[in-house]
N, C-alpha and C positions, 0 to 999 in steps of 0.2 A: 620951247629950251628942250622938251623930251627929246627931239633927234638929235640934238647936241648930247646928251646922256647917253643915247645907243648908243651914237661912236665911240664913246669912249668905255663901253663895258668891256669889250676885250683886252684892252690896255689897263684896264683899274685889274682886272683879275690875273692877267700875267704879271703885274707886278706883286700880287696879293701872294700868286704860285712862288715868286723868288724875291724875297724881301731882300735879301741876304746879298742881292746883285743891285738893288734899286735904291733900299732907304740909306739915306747919307745924313747921320745928326751932325750937326756944325751948332756949337754955342749954345748948345742945348734946343735947337730947331732942327727937325725933322723933313727931308724934302727929298722928293725922287727928280732929280736933275735930269736921270734918264728915260724919265716918259717918252712910249715913243709919240711923234708928231708925226706919222705917215698918214698915207691914205689904206682903208679898208682891203685894199687888193693886195696890200703888201702884209698881211695880219698873217698868214702861215710863214712865211719866211722870216718874219721877226720871231714868231714864237719859237720856232724851229731852231734858230739860231740861239734864244736866250737859254733853249734846253742843252744845247749843245755847249754853251759857255758853262753854262751851270754843272754838266758832268764832267767839264775840263778842269772845275775847279772844284770838285766834291771833296777832292782830299787833301788841299790846300787850308790852312790855318782860316775859321769865319772872317771872312770882311777883307778878304789879302786880297779880292777884285770887284770892280765896282765898273757898270756901265754907265756911261757919265752921257752920253746925249743920242739918241737913233732919230734920223732927220732925214727930210729928202734934201740934194742940193743939186742943183745943175741936172736933174729930172734922174739923179742915183740915188741908192743908199746909202747915207753914212751911218756906221755905229763905230761911235768911240767908246774906251775902255780904259782902266788904269789897272794895273794891278802891283801889289808889292811883294818881293818875295817870293817869286814863284819859281817853280823851275822851268828851264827850257823848253820840256815836253809837255808841261802846263801852257804856257807862253805861246806855244807853236801851234796845239789845239783851237786856242783863243784865236787867234790871226788867222787858220783856216775856218773855222764857224763863220769868223766875218767876211772874209774872204767867196765863202759860197752865197752868205746871205747877199751882197753885193751884187755878186755875178747873177744872180736868179731875179735879182730887182731891176738889174738894166735889161729884163729880155722879159719882165712881168708889166700887167698894165696896174698901176698903183690905185686904180679906183674898182675894179672888177678880179685881178687876181688871173686873167687869162694872159695867153701869150700878148707879149707887145713888144715893142721898139722906142726909140727916143724919138721924137717929135721938136722941133722948134718953131715956136709961135712968136714973131719978132723978138728974138732973145730968151723968149722964155721959153726953157726946155720939162719935159716930161716925158715919162715913158707910160705909153696907152696902149692900149689894141684899137684895131681900125676903128670900134665903136663909139669909144672914148677919146679918140686921138684929135688935139688941136693944131693947126698948123699942118707944115710939112714933115716927112720922116727925114732924118739927118742919115747921109751918104756915109755908109759905112765900107771901106777899099775892100774888094773881095778880097775872100781869106782872111779877113780878120773878124767876123762874125764871130762874136763872143770871146774873144781872143782876151786875156788878161795877162799882161805884161807887168811885171814887177824890174823896178831897175834901182839903179844907184848912181852915185859918183864919186868916180876914184880917181884921184891926180888927173881932176879937170876933164876925165871924159865920163860918159855915161855908158853903164856898163848894164846889162838887161843880165837879171839874177835867175829869173823864169819864165817862162812862157807855157801858158795851159790855156785850154780852149775849154766853156764850161759847156756842157753838155745838160740841158734842162733835164730830158727825159731821165734822166737817172742820178740829177742833183750831185754833180758831180765834174772834177775836172780829169783833162788828159792833156800829157806832157805836148808839147809838140817841138818838132826839130826846128830851130833857126831858119833853117833853107826852105822848110813848108811855107812860112812865112814873107819871107824875102827879106828876113834879118841880119847883116852882117855881125859876125863876131868879133 
């Protein structure tokens, strides 16, 4: 049982550091639906994302943003949040914090935090380094490594809103020319 408690320590400390983002009171009961359920290898990127979100909402009304879920899904990080009456700049800053965390998780071993990649073990996807990998590496089309596409559908057509490459060394994005990754406008 102590091993389980040790694994939860950083998560408990994170929630204690940012109760305004995590604690939700409903019908007289307080809970933390955003409690992180990810491996220790993603600790730093989750902590960084939450700190960035906290900074973004710092000037907003207390309780105007909540983290509602942090989990692994299909080998990637999912960080869901809700906000109320936040300005566009605050929403954009939160979205950017989430995008950076999700992009970093996509190339970070969930077990140890070292550089990793997506692996497939009979339909079970996970992001792992060579040491912790199970299954086969998922093939990525050349030129699409660490590329994040944001798209929308308008009048029945898929439109790419942005195309950016995540740079792990600087924890940042660089914008891409559509022609550099063979995407038609």
